[in-house]
C-alpha positions in Angstrom: -19.0 22.2 10.1 -17.7 19.1 12.0 -19.6 15.9 12.7 -18.8 13.0 14.9 -18.7 9.7 13.1 -18.3 6.2 14.4 -16.5 3.4 12.5 -16.9 -0.3 12.9 -14.5 -2.7 11.3 -16.4 -5.3 9.2 -15.3 -8.1 7.0 -15.2 -6.0 3.8 -14.3 -2.6 5.2 -15.9 -0.2 7.7 -19.5 0.5 8.5 -19.8 4.2 9.5 -22.6 5.9 11.5 -23.4 9.5 12.0 -25.5 9.3 15.1 -26.7 13.0 15.2 -28.2 12.6 11.7 -29.2 8.9 11.8 -26.9 8.1 8.8 -25.3 4.8 8.2 -23.0 4.2 5.3 -19.9 2.2 4.3 -16.3 2.4 3.0 -13.7 -0.2 2.1 -11.1 1.8 4.1 -11.2 4.3 6.9 -10.7 7.2 4.5 -13.3 5.9 2.1 -15.8 5.4 5.0 -15.1 9.0 6.2 -15.6 10.3 2.6 -18.9 8.4 2.3 -20.0 9.8 5.6 -19.1 13.4 4.6 -21.0 13.0 1.3 -24.1 11.5 3.1 -24.0 14.3 5.7 -23.8 17.0 2.9 -26.8 15.5 1.1 -28.7 15.2 4.4 -28.1 18.8 5.3 -29.1 20.0 1.8 -32.4 18.1 2.1 -33.1 19.7 5.5 -32.4 23.2 4.1 -34.4 22.7 0.9 -37.3 21.5 3.0 -36.9 24.6 5.3 -36.5 22.2 8.3 -34.2 22.7 11.2 -31.1 20.5 11.2 -31.2 18.3 14.4 -29.0 19.6 17.1 -25.7 17.7 17.6 -25.3 15.9 20.9 -22.1 16.2 23.0 -19.3 13.7 22.2 -19.6 12.5 25.8 -23.2 11.5 25.3 -22.1 9.2 22.5 -19.0 7.9 24.4 -21.2 6.9 27.3 -23.7 5.0 25.0 -23.1 1.3 25.5 -24.2 0.6 22.0 -21.2 2.5 20.7 -18.6 1.1 23.2 -16.6 -0.9 20.6 -16.6 1.6 17.8 -13.9 3.9 16.6 -14.7 7.6 16.9 -13.5 10.3 14.5 -14.8 13.5 12.9 -15.5 14.6 9.3 -15.8 18.1 8.1 -18.5 19.3 5.7 -19.0 22.7 4.1 -21.4 25.2 5.4 -24.1 26.3 2.9 -22.5 28.8 0.5 -19.0 27.9 1.7 -16.5 27.4 -1.1 -13.8 24.7 -1.2 -10.3 26.0 -0.8 -8.2 25.5 -4.0 
């Protein structure tokens, strides 16, 4: 499952937002920020499923690109595992 994330360079690394899930986290590098986002997304999805709640629908990338609040951010994607999916060895 792929999620859009937005990175903002800050003095000590990168702030990262996952707008479709209202997640904000941090990493000292781009890769660390993406890893932190992936872990936060996985936890968030697990909580929704455990509570038998529907995961919010993801908005189109264009919706986020057109948002003036996100104008100066870097956009990328992170992949997280679907429930029951196993990591490839």
